[in-house]
Every structure is written in structure tokens, then in C-alpha cells.
C-alpha positions in Angstrom: 7.5 -73.6 59.9 9.2 -70.6 58.6 8.1 -71.4 55.1 4.5 -71.7 56.2 4.7 -68.4 58.0 6.1 -66.8 54.9 3.3 -68.2 52.8 0.7 -67.1 55.4 2.2 -63.6 55.4 2.2 -63.5 51.6 -1.4 -64.7 51.5 -2.4 -61.7 53.6 0.0 -59.1 52.1 -0.5 -59.9 48.4 -4.2 -59.2 48.2 -3.7 -56.1 50.2 -1.1 -54.9 47.8 -3.2 -55.7 44.8 -6.3 -54.0 46.3 -4.1 -51.0 47.2 -2.8 -50.8 43.6 -6.3 -51.1 42.1 -7.6 -48.4 44.5 -4.7 -46.1 43.7 -5.2 -46.6 39.9 -9.0 -46.0 40.2 -8.5 -42.8 42.2 -5.8 -41.5 39.9 -8.0 -42.2 36.9 -11.0 -40.5 38.7 -8.9 -37.4 39.5 -7.6 -37.2 35.9 -11.2 -37.4 34.5 -12.4 -34.7 36.9 -9.5 -32.5 35.9 -10.3 -33.0 32.2 -14.0 -32.3 32.8 -13.2 -29.2 34.7 -10.8 -28.0 32.0 -13.4 -28.7 29.3 -16.1 -26.8 31.2 -13.7 -23.8 31.7 -12.8 -23.9 28.0 -16.4 -24.1 27.1 -17.3 -21.1 29.3 -14.3 -19.1 27.9 -15.4 -19.9 24.4 -18.9 -18.9 25.1 -17.7 -15.5 26.5 -15.1 -14.8 23.8 -17.2 -15.8 20.8 -19.2 -12.5 20.6 -16.0 -10.5 20.8 -14.4 -12.6 18.0 -17.5 -12.3 15.9 -17.4 -8.5 16.4 -13.8 -8.5 15.2 -14.7 -10.4 12.1 -17.5 -8.0 11.5 -15.3 -5.0 11.8 -12.7 -6.4 9.4 -15.5 -7.3 7.0 -16.6 -3.7 7.1 -13.0 -2.6 6.6 -12.6 -4.9 3.5 -15.9 -3.6 2.1 -14.7 0.0 2.6 -11.4 -0.6 0.9 -13.0 -2.4 -2.0 -11.7 -0.2 -4.8 -15.1 0.1 -6.6 -16.8 1.4 -3.5 -13.8 3.4 -2.3 -13.3 5.3 -5.5 -17.0 6.2 -5.6 -17.0 7.3 -1.9 -13.7 9.2 -2.0 -13.8 12.1 -4.5 -10.6 13.7 -5.8 -9.4 16.5 -3.7 -7.6 18.1 -6.6 -7.0 17.4 -10.3 -3.5 16.1 -9.6 -3.3 12.3 -9.8 -0.6 12.0 -7.1 -2.7 14.0 -4.7 -5.6 11.7 -5.3 -3.4 8.6 -5.1 -2.0 9.6 -1.8 -5.4 10.7 -0.4 -7.0 7.3 -1.3 -4.1 5.4 0.2 -4.2 7.5 3.3 -7.9 6.6 3.7 -7.0 2.9 3.4 -4.2 3.2 5.9 -6.2 5.2 8.4 -9.0 2.7 8.4 -6.5 -0.1 8.8 -4.8 1.6 11.8 -8.2 2.1 13.3 -8.8 -1.7 13.3 -5.3 -2.9 14.2 -6.5 -4.3 17.6 -8.8 -6.8 15.9 -5.9 -9.0 15.0 -5.8 -10.5 18.5 -9.2 -12.0 18.0 -8.5 -13.8 14.7 -6.1 -16.3 13.4 -2.7 -15.3 12.1 -3.6 -16.6 8.6 -6.7 -14.5 8.5 -4.9 -11.4 9.6 -2.2 -12.0 7.0 -4.8 -12.3 4.3 -6.4 -9.1 5.4 -3.1 -7.2 5.3 -2.2 -8.8 2.0 -5.5 -7.5 0.6 -4.8 -4.0 1.9 -1.3 -4.0 0.4 -2.5 -5.4 -2.9 -5.2 -2.7 -3.1 -2.6 0.0 -2.5 -0.4 -1.6 -5.1 -3.2 -1.5 -7.6 -3.6 2.2 -7.0 0.1 2.9 -7.2 0.5 0.8 -10.4 -2.4 2.6 -12.1 -1.0 6.0 -11.1 2.3 5.2 -12.7 0.6 4.4 -16.0 1.3 6.7 -19.0 -2.4 7.0 -19.8 -3.1 8.6 -16.4 -2.6 12.4 -16.3 -5.2 13.5 -13.8 -7.3 12.3 -10.8 -10.4 11.5 -12.8 -8.4 9.5 -15.3 -6.8 7.6 -12.4 -10.2 6.6 -11.1 -11.2 5.5 -14.6 -8.1 3.4 -15.1 -8.5 1.6 -11.7 -12.2 0.9 -12.3 -11.5 -0.5 -15.8 -8.7 -2.7 -14.3 -11.3 -4.1 -11.9 -13.5 -5.2 -14.8 -10.8 -7.6 -15.8 -9.8 -8.9 -12.3 -11.3 -9.3 -8.9 -10.7 -6.7 -6.1 -8.2 -8.0 -3.5 -10.7 -7.5 -0.7 -13.1 -10.0 -2.2 -10.7 -12.9 -1.7 -10.1 -11.8 1.9 -13.8 -11.5 2.5 -14.2 -15.1 1.3 -11.5 -16.3 3.7 -13.2 -14.5 6.6 -16.6 -16.1 5.8 -14.9 -19.5 5.8 -13.2 -18.9 9.1 -16.3 -17.7 10.8 -18.2 -20.7 9.5 -15.6 -22.9 11.3 -16.4 -21.2 14.6 -19.8 -22.9 14.8 
């Protein structure tokens, strides 16, 4: 009799346990899916709101790179005196000032992109300094001429950075 009672009790309890387990699993899965859906919608909304700001940052850094492109920079910034070191320092000061003005844009772009932009800035400054140390440069106009002639043989550092920015912006879509 006891054995029959145990079997009878198990026949009622076992389906209830299985049903409870299935219900628990279903609700847990349902809650996880709702959480994922909510997180996706929040992320989508945040992306929608941040995209214009990020694009503006890329635009500003594109403008910066265009402005420090040595060909354009040397045409735009005239020598302040005939001394090559005065002109060298003045042009570098222009590059650094523009860079400092755009420092906050780094929070809207990837670390790789920002590193490439700073590398382009530093390479541009290095090209100016290297040309100024040349023996064939004795005044500001000659410095401009030497730098522009060097650019005929190689690409401006800002061009490579501009290409990287274009690729990164294309990935945003």
C-alpha cells in the first residue's frame, strides 16, 4: 500500500515539477529576450543621437588636416620676416594652435583614428623642421620652396590621415 501511494504521489508531483520547470525556463528566456530587445533599442537610439556629433567631429578633423596640408598651409601662411627660424616657428605654431582648438574631438573618434591624426600633425611638423635644418635654406622664402619641392616627391602626411578618416566614416553606415 505504501508503494502504491508513493507511485500515486509521484504521478501527481512529477508532471507538476516538469511543468514548473518548463514555465520557469520559458519565463526566464522571455525576460532575457525582452532585456536584449530593450538594450538594442536603447543602443539604437543612442547611436541615432550620437551619430551627428561624431560626424561633426570627423568633419572638423578633416578640415584640420586640410588646413595643415603643407601645400595649402604654406600658401595661406606668409612669412612674418625673412628669417627661416621665425617662419618655421610661426608655421608650427599655426599647426599646434589649430590642433589645440580641436582636441576635444578625440572623444568622438576611435583611438586609432586619433593616433593617425596626431601622427600626421607630428610628421608635418617634422617635415618643416627637417627642411629648416637643410644647408640650402637660408631664408623664409627658401624654406617654403624647399618644403614644396619635397612635397613633389612624397605625399603630405595629412593625406594619409584623411584617407583613414574617410574609411572610418564609411564604416559608420
